[in-house]
N, C-alpha and C positions, 0 to 999 in steps of 0.2 A: 825326723819324724818318719815313722814306719809307713810304707805305702799301704793304701787301702782302696778297696772297691766297695761300693754300696749297691746292693740289689734290693729293689722294692717289688714285691709280687703281690698283686691284689687277686685273691682267689675268686672273688665275686665277679670281677670284670675280666679275669684271665689276662691281665696286662702286666708287662714287665718293664722296668726302667732301671737304668744304670747311671751311677755317678762315680767319678774318679777324684780322689783327694789330691790337691795340689801341694807343692812343697810348703806354701804359706799356710796350709791348713784349710783353705777354702775348697769347695766342691764344684766340679764342672761336669757337664754331660760328656757323652762319648764323642770322640773326634770323628770327623768324616772318614769313611772308609773302614771303620771298626767292624770286625766280624760279628760283633754283638748287636749291631744296629738292626739286623733282621728280626730280632726278637721284640724290639720295641715297635716294629711296624706291623705286627699281626697279633691275633689272639693266640695264646699258647697255654699249655699245661706246664707248669714249672717242673714237675716230676719227670715229664717226658724230655725236657731239654737240659736238665741239670748237669748231666755228664758232659755234654758238649760245651755248656757255659763255663763250667769249672775248668775244663781242659783248655779252653781259649784264654781264660783269665790267667791260668798258670803259665801258659806259653807266652802270652803277650805282655803281661803286667808283672809277673813275679821275677823281677830282674835284680833285686838287691839281696845281699847276704842276710839282712835281718828279716827277710821274707815279706809276706803280704797278708793283710787282714781282709777278710770278706765280711762286711757288715750286712746283715739281712733283716729286712722288714717284711714279715710275712707270717703265715700260719706256723704253729709249733711243729706239726708233722713234716712240713716242707723244710723247716730248719734242720730237723733231725736227718732228713735225706741229704741236705746240703753238707752237713758235717761228715757224714759217712762217705759221701762222694769225694769231698776235698781230701780226706785221708787216703782214700783208695787211689785217686789220681796222683797225689804226691808220692805215695808208696810205689806206684807203678812207673811213673814218668820222671819223678824228681823235679828239681827246680833250683833256682839260685838261692832261695831261702825257703823256710817252712811256710805252709799255708795254714792260717788259723781262721776261725769263724767266730763271729759275735752276733747274738740275736738282739737287735736294738728295738724291735717293736713287733707287734703281732696284730691279728684281727680276731674278732670273736669267732669261736668255732661255730660251725654250721648248726649244730644241735642247739646251742645257746641262742643263736640268732633266730632260729625257727621258733623256739619257745617264746621269745620276746615278740616276734611278729604275730604268732598265733594269739598271744594275749592281747595285743593291740587290735587284732581282727575281732576278737570277742567284744572288746570295748566298742569298736565302731559298729559292729553288727547289732549289738544291743541298743545303741543310741539311734540307729537308723532302721530299727525293726519294722516300722510301718512301711518302709520303702522296699523291703525285701519281698521276694516272691511269697504270695499268700498274705501279705500285709495290706492294710486298708488303702495305702497310697501307691501300691504297685500297679500302676496303670498308666497308659498313655506315655507322655513325655518323661514321667518319673521312673519308668521301667529301666531306663539307662542307669540310674543310681543303684537300684537293687541288683541288676545284672552285673554291674561292675564290682560290687562288693562280694557277691556270692561266687564270682569267678575265682576268687581266692581259694575257695574250697577245692575246686578242681585242680588248681595249680599246685597246692601243697598236699594233695591227696597222696596216699602211699603207692599209687600206681607209677611205675617206671616204664614209659614207652621205649621200645627198642625198634627203630626203623631200619629194616633190612632192605637196602637199596642196591640195585645193580642192573646191568644190562640183561637182555633176554638170554636165557639158557646158560647162565653162569652157575646155577645151582642154589638159588636163594631159598626155594621151598625145601630142598633137601637139607640145607643148613638148619632151617628152623625145625624140621623134623628131628634132626639129630639132637637139637637142644631140648626138644620136648621128650624125646625117647620113643616116639611112635611115628610111623610113616603116614601121618594123617593128611598132610597137604599133598595134592597131586602135583607132580613135576611136569609131566607131559600133558599139556593142555592146549586148547584152542586159543591162540593168542588174541583173537578178535572178541572172545567172550570172557576171558579170564577176569576174576574178581579181585578186588583189594580185600585181603583177608586179615582180620585182626584176631590174634590168638591171645587170650587172657588166662593167666594161671589161676585156677580155681579148684575148689574141692568137689565141685559138681560139674555135670556136663550140660551146657546150654548153648543155644545158637540164636542169633538175632538176624532177621532178614528184612529187607525193604521190599514192599510190594505196593503197587499203585492202588489208591482207593477209588471211589466212584468219580471223584473230581480229577483223576489222573495224577494226584499228588502222591509222592512216595511216603509210605507210612510204615513205621517199624512194627514188627511182630516178633515176640520172644517165644522160644520153645524150649522146654526142658526135655532132656533125653533120658528116658527111663525105660528099662526093659527093652532096649534096642529100638525104641520108637520115639517119634517127636510128639510132644504134648503141648498144646497151646495153653495160655493162661485161661482160667475159668471165665474171665470177663472179656474174652476176645473171640466172639463167634466167627468172625472173619478168619482169624488165625486158625481156628479149629478146622475150617474148610481147607485152608492151605496145608495144614499138617496132614490131613487125610490124603490129599493128592500126593504130597511129597513122600509119605510113608509107602504108598503104592509104588512110587517110582524108585525109591532108594532102599527098598527092602534088603537087609543084610543077610548074610549066610549064617546067622546065629553066632557070630564071633563076639563082639563087644561094642561098647558105645563108640570107641575110636573108629570102628568100621562104619557105624552109622554116619559119623561126621565125614569120613572119607567118601562114602557113597554119595552123600549130599553134595559135597564140593565137586565131585566128578560130574554129577548131573548138571549142576549149575554152570560148570565150565565147558561141558561137552553136550549142551542141550540138543544138538542136532542128532545125537544118537538115539534119542527118545522121540521118534518122529511124531507120534500122536500127541506129545506134550511139549513139543519144541516151542510153540508160541507161549505157553504157560511159563516155561523155564526161562525164556528170554525176557520175561517181564520183570524179573527181579532186579533190584538196584545193584550198583557196582560194589557196594561195601557189604561185607559179611563179617559178623562178630561171632567168634567161637570161644566158649569158656570150657576149659578142661584141665585136669591135673597134669603136673610135670613130675610125676613120682620117680622117674628114672633119671632125672637131671640133677646136676649139682645146684641148679638154680632153685630147686625146691626148698633149699635152706634159707633163701632170702626172706627177710621180714616184709619186704615190699611185694606188691602185686605187679608182676612183670607182664607187660603187654607187648607182644610181637606184632609188627605190621609187615605182612607179606604183600609185595606189590608186583604187578606184571612188569616185565622188562620193557625198557623204553627205546629200544633200537631195532625192533623187528620190522624189516622192510616190507613184509608181506601184508601188513595191515596199516590202516590209518591210526596213528598213535595219538591223535588229538585228544580223544576222550580219556585215554589212559594217562596222558601227560597232565591234563587238567585235574583228574582225580588224584594223581600223585602230588601235584602242587597244593591241592586243597588239604590233603593229608598232612604234608609238611607244614603248611600254614597254620594248622590247628594245634600243633604241638607247643608245649611250654617247657618241657623238661626231658626231652627225648635223648636217647643215646643213638647216634647214627653208626651203622655198620655198612661200610662199602664192600660189597661182595663182587669179586671178579675171579677170573682164572689166570693162571700164570702167563698165558700167551696173550692176555688182553689188559695187562697192567698199564700199557701205554696206548696212545691213539685217541682219536677224536671222541669216540663213543664214551669211553671212560672219563675223558676230560669234561664232557658235557654233564655227566652225573656229578662229578666233583664241583663243577660250577653251580649246579642246582643246589647242592648241599651248602655251598658257601652263601648262596642267596638267603638261605633260611637258617644260618648259623646261630642267630639270636634265639631260635626256638629249641636249641639243643643244650643238654646239660654240660657239654664240654666242647671246646672249639676243635679238639682233635678227634678225628673219626677213626674208629677201629678199621683197619684194612684186613679183610679176611680173604685169603686165596683158597679156592675150593678145587676139587678134582686133582689134588696133589698126589693121590695114589698112583697116578699114571706117570709121574715125573721121576727121572733118575736123580741120583745124588748130585751130579754135576749141574743138572738143570735147577735143582733146588738151591745150589750155591751161587748161581748167577745173580748179579746185582739187579734189584728191582728198579724200575723207572725212578729217576730222581724227583719227578713231579709228585709221585706218591710218597716217596721216602721222606721228602722234606716238606710235606704238606702240613702247614701250621706248625712249623718248627721241625720236630722229628715225629714221625708216625710209628705207631705200633703195628707191625705187620705179622700176621699169624697164618701159618700154613696148616691146612686141614683136609681131611677126607670125611665129609659128613656121612656118607653111606657106610663107611667103615665103622664109624662111631655108632651109627644107628643099628647096624648088625650086631655089634658087641653088646649093645644095651637090650636088644630084643631077645638074644639067646637063641639057641637051636630049636627050642620048643615052640616059639611063637611064629605063626605064619606071616609072610610078608603081605601087606595090603597092596603094595606096588611091586608086581613081579619083576619089573625091570631093575629094581634095586638088587635083587638077589644075586644076579650074575656078577655085578660090580663088587659086591661084598665078598663073594667067594674068591674072586681074583685077588682082591686085597689081602684076604686072609692067607691065601696060598703064598703070596709074596712074603708076608711077614713070617712065615714058617721057614723060609729059606735064607740064603746068604745075602739077599738084597733087602733084608728087613730095614725099615726106616722108622725113625722116631721123629716125626715132623716138628715137635717143639724145639728140636735142636737147631732148626733153621729160622726160627722166629727172630724178628728184629725188635729188641727192647731198648730204646734209647735211654731209658732210665735205669737199666740194669735190673729191673724187677721182673721176676718170673716165678711162677708157682711150680714147685717140684712135685714129682709124683706122690711122694710121701705127704706133702702138704695137702694135695688134692684128694688123697685117699682113694685112688682108683687103681684098677688093674693096669699092668704094663700094656696090655693089648689096647685098652681104651685110651690110655694116656698117649700112646703113639699116634692116635688119629688126630691129635691137636685140638679136639673139641673141648676136653676139660680145661685146656689152657685158655680157650676163648671164654668159657664160663667163668673162670677165675677173673679174667679181665672185666667181664660184665659185672660181676659181684663187686670188684674193686671200684669200678666207676660208680656203681650205685651207692656204695658206702662213702666214697671220698669226694665225689664231684656232683652227684645229682642233688645233694642237699644244699650245696652252695647255690646252684641254679634255682632251686626252689625258693631260697631266701630272696634272690634277686627278683624273680618273677612275682613271688608273693608280695614283696614290698612294693614292686611297681604296680601290681594290680590294685593294692589298697590306695596308693598315692594317686593312681589314675582315677580310681573311683571317687576320691575326695576332690580331685580336679574337676570331675564331672559335677559333683555337688556344687563346687564354687562357680562353675560355668552356668549351671542352672540357677544358682543364686543371683548371679549377675544378670541373667536373662530375665528373671522375675523382677529384679530391681528396675531394669530397663522398661519392662512392661508396665510395672506399677507407676514409674515416672511418666511414661507416655499416657497411661490411663488417667493419671491425675491432671496432666496438662490438658488432655481432652475434656476431662470433667470440668476443669476451671473454665475452659472456653465455653462449654455447654452451659455452665452456670451463669457465666457472663451474658450469654445470649438470652437465657431465660430471665435473668434479672432485668436486662434492658427491656424485654418484652413485657415483663410484669410491671415494671415502673411506668412504661408507656401506657399500659392499661390502667394503672393506678392514677396516673396524671389525667387520664381521660374522665375520671370520676369527678365531675364538677358540680358545684351548687349554682344552678342557673336561676337567676332572679328574673321573674317575668317582667317584660317591658311594660311600663305604664302602671306599675304597682302603686306608685304614689298617687297618680290620678284616680286609680280605682278606689283606693282608700279614701281619698279626698271627697269623692262623690258620695261616700257613705256619711260624710259629715257636712254635706252641703247645707243642711238645715241650720246648723250652728252658724255657718258663715252668713246665710241669708238673714237670720235674725239679728246678728250683730250689725250687719250692714244697714238693715232697716232702722236701727236705732242710732246710726251714726249721726244724722243731723241734730238729734236731741243731744247726743253726747257732745258734739262739737259746740252746740249752743251753750251748754253748761260750762264747758271749758272756756268759751269766749267771755262769759260773764265774769270769770275769775281773773281775766287778763286786763291789762291796761291798754285800751285801744289807741291811746295817744302815742304809744311807743311801739310802732308796728314791727320793728326788727326784733326787739326783745320779745314781743308777743309771739312772733313766728317761731323763735327758738323754744319758748316755753310750751307752745302748742305741740311742737314736735316731740318733746320729752313726755308730755302728759298723755298724748294720744298713743304713743308707743307703749307706755306703761299700762294704759287702759286696755289696749289691744292684747298685750301679753297676758294680762290677768283675766280678761273677760272673754277672750276668744281663743288664743293659743293655749294657755294653760287649761282653760275650761275644757277644751276638746282633747288636749294631749294627755293631761294628767288624770282625768276622770277615770273611775273604775269602768273598765271596758272601753276606755277611750282609745285615742290613736296609739299611744305608747303600748298599751296592752295588746292591741291588734297587731302592731309591728312585731313585738316579741313573740306573739303566738305564731305568726307567719314564719319568722326566723327559726323558731323551735321546730316547726314542721319541716323546714328545709334541713335542719340538723338531723332530725330523725330519719329523713329520707337518705341523707348522706351516710348516716350510720348503718342503715339497712343495706346500702350499696357496698359499704366496706365489708360488712359481714358476708354478703353474697360474693364479693371478690375473693375473700379468703376461702370460703367454701368451694367456690368454683375451681380454685387453683390449689386445692389441698394436695393433689397428686404431685405437685412440684415441691412440696415442703416435706422436710424430714419430720420425724415424730417430735423431735425437740422443737423444730420451727412451728409445728402445729400447736404445741402446748404453749409456747411463748406468745404467739399471736392470739390464740383463743383467750388465754388468761388476761392479756392486755385489753383486748376488746371487751370482754365480759366485765372486767373490773372498771375500766377507765373510759369506755365509750359512752359518755353521758351527755345529755344536751348541755350546751354552754351556759355558764352563768354570766349573763350579759351585765356589764357595768352600765349604769344609767347614761343614756344619751339625752342631753337636755335640748329642749326646743326653745330657742331664744330668738326673739325678733331683733334683727340687727337694726342699726341706726337708719332712720327713715330717709336721711339725706334731704333731698328736694321734695319731700312729701308735700310741703306747702309752697306752692309756686309763687315766685316774686311778683308775677303779673297781678295776682289777686290783691297784693298789698297796695298796688297803685290804684286799683279800682276802689278798694276800701278807703283809701285816703281821700280820694275825690269825693266820695259820698259823704264822708265826714266833713269836708270843707263846705259842702252844700247843705250842711246842717241836717243831714238825714241819717241819724245814727242807727235807726232800725233797719233802714235800707242797707246801710253799710254792713250791719251784723248779718242780715239775711243773705246778702250777696256773699259775704265772707264764708259763712257756714255752708252755704249751698256748694260753693266752689270747693271748699276744702273737703267736705264730706264726699262729694262726687269723685274728686281726685284720689282720695285715700281708698275709697271702695274699689276704684279701678286698679289701684296698686295691690289691694288684697286679692282681687279676683283674677288679675292678669289682663293683658290687653294685646291687641294685634296692631302692628304698625302699618304704614301705608303700603308696604310691600308684602303684606300678608303674613309676616313673621310674628308668631305668638310669643309673648313674654310671660313666663309663669308668674302667678301671683304670689304675694308674700305669704299668704296662708298655706298654699301648696308647698312652697319651698321650705318655710320654717317648720311647719307641723308635720310634714310628710317626707319630702325629698331628702332633706339633710338628715333627719333621724334614721330613715331607712338606710341611707348610705352608711351612717355611723354603726348601726347594728350589723349591717352586712359585712363591714370590715371586720368586726369581731367574729362573725360567723366564719369568714374565710380564714382568719388567723387560727380559730379553733380547728377547722378542717385541715389546715396545713400542718398543724401540730401532729395530728394522727397520721397524716400522709408521710411526714418526715420520720416519724417513729417506725412505721412499717418499712420505709426505705432503709432505715438504719438496721432493722432486723434482716432485711434482704442482703445487706452487706456482710453479715456473719456467715462464715464459710460452712457452718454446720446447720444452717437453716434451710438452704435450698438443696434439692436433689439434682443429680446430673444424669440419673438413669444408669450410673456406672458404680454406685456405691458398693453393691454386692461384689462386683469384680475387683474393685480396689481393696475391699476388705479381705477378699480371698487372697489376692496377691500379697498384701501386707502381712497377712497371717502366715503365708508360705515363707516370706522373707524372714519373719521373726522366728519361724520354726527352724529353717535351715541355719540361720545365724546362731541360734541357741544350740543346735546339735553340733555344729562345727566348733563352737566355743567349748562344748563339753568334751570333745575328743582332741582338743588342741595339744594336750600333753602326749597323747598317743601319736599324733601326727609328727610332733617334734622328734620323738624317739625313732619313728620310721625314717625321718630325714637323715638322721645321723647313725643309724644302726650299722651300716656297712663301712663306716670310717675306721681307720687304724686306731688301735687302743693300746694302753699300757706301754707307752713309749719309754724305753729304758735308756740307760746312760749312753750317750753318744760322744765320741771324740770329735 
């Protein structure tokens, strides 16, 4: 089986991995000590390392006559570079066998991925429109959602930030001037006041400055530069005042808008030269934004808006660098897709100061479009050919695999672009340029691109760049070529990565907020349930306290109203007893006693108990009337109870209770309680029988009758009226107990049952979760509505989220051996 190496390169993560095919066809990773391991341990650009990688594979692995196959999983353009490189390496160095390449898989191209991510962004932004800036829900805690989503706009904008970083006095400003084509940035400046300048390619001239407001907070003010003067926005009166003062300070000599910008930056950086306005000038913030055209630069051909960041040097021992350092870190931390350019001079490529800058750039590598930093050496016009040929520090040369190192003379390029007819805004540049031009006219002429280090073998020729030989020799067009190459081939990959991450991070914020809202809703509902339980217990206690209180002695009070009936009945008792006696057999006293008991009981039931109890307006009617009055009082209290506690009931609860009470709260329909005289038991005392028998033996029947009637009538009357024993304890009479006490108790039991029925119904209503309020219903409804809203929106964009999750994965896996 033919030997094979497999290379997997992810352009989105800038990661490389290698596998070697075993003799049995299986695949294993690199062995310990492999020269290729260094590429797996760091972020790299494949195109920067491809020559070294192929050379190593050819040297270490291509050991069989049948040759070696390099299988590649990665972008199409990188595969093309790999094929060309493999052919060139084999042609130049040979090997045991031929090198061949096979493309086994690829990734979506950056343009296709960006289009897909933009489409998903539009879906997400449309679904979450109320949460975006200007939307009805863009406030408070919800701003995180909107800010996270719209951050995508900034990430995938057409702006390409280029961060020019380097130590003090290595020529960063001169380099940017050469790329712009005008010496607009001051090079010699006060290091303690130097600003962080942002230069944006634009068709117009504008500048934005930070100036403290009345609360001492820095506030941006934008100025257009028209007819060589600063003009504030019409709606910025404070800006108009600032513009007037700055125009007086920075008045140009009638040159052009570039001169206005230059004079402004000079004033801001060297404020102490304007003694009368030093305090005013020192008040401006560290960051300055300048927009101007790049008409003399190759970068003017880019479709993107290029933004240069010029930062003060970070190793000046004369000043405290703390503020500069913090400003630089803030700048790097804000980037999402920047191209870093490390600027240094030939004599400062090694050492601690340059190492510190490299370390800082590594800390913010995730914010750059490429893990590889362009290394630009300036002031090369002063170097000899032998100095240019000396090897650059290995720390820089091997930084993130293999670095592109470019030799330049920015002032030489700037002079060529300005031409002889344009005056220098920075007089110190002129001498340097003339020296360079004189050298180029002689035998010591240099073409700096000849000394550039291109690990990928890629370089733009003068014909490709379309510039003069004089400008090409300065090395600046080669730098512009690299910047344009990075913009086209690497910035878009990073935009995909950051844009996708922005959207997924925003959705993660949505889910986080959703979970927080669910937790808050759950907590609120638990609290509401507790509150409802407390209210229910209090309401039930109050409801149970509504009792029907029966007045003590009601039976006696009613009985007193029917005392006449009892008196009349008792007055006729002797006659009644005599008539009953006449119908009995006096010679059978025991039978006579039982018969008397039955007849007097029946007589009393009919002529006293029933007569008083059943008569119209009698005892029964009076008891029912009193019980009904108690029922009405109870009903009124229930109505009052509901009215008093309405604030605790939901609208549903109020309706339920009102409808129930209005419809069903009626006086009870009492079932009849009968008043029945119970067995008289010992109504007829046995002692009376003995006396009656004795008188009958003495042949005194009238005396026996009279004695019997008197004793029986008296004893029965005492039982009807009640009596008091020797200890003063009163025993209720049969009339009171039978006609009043027992019926009152019977009707009262019905009344209590009736009241309990209503009370239990209300308690049952209180058990319903939607009857009682907890004072948290609005909050719970708001939270539940938010949860439903977020869940619905997340569900609606689920397909977009799924696409984002897998958009950067390899695709179109081809035939693999």
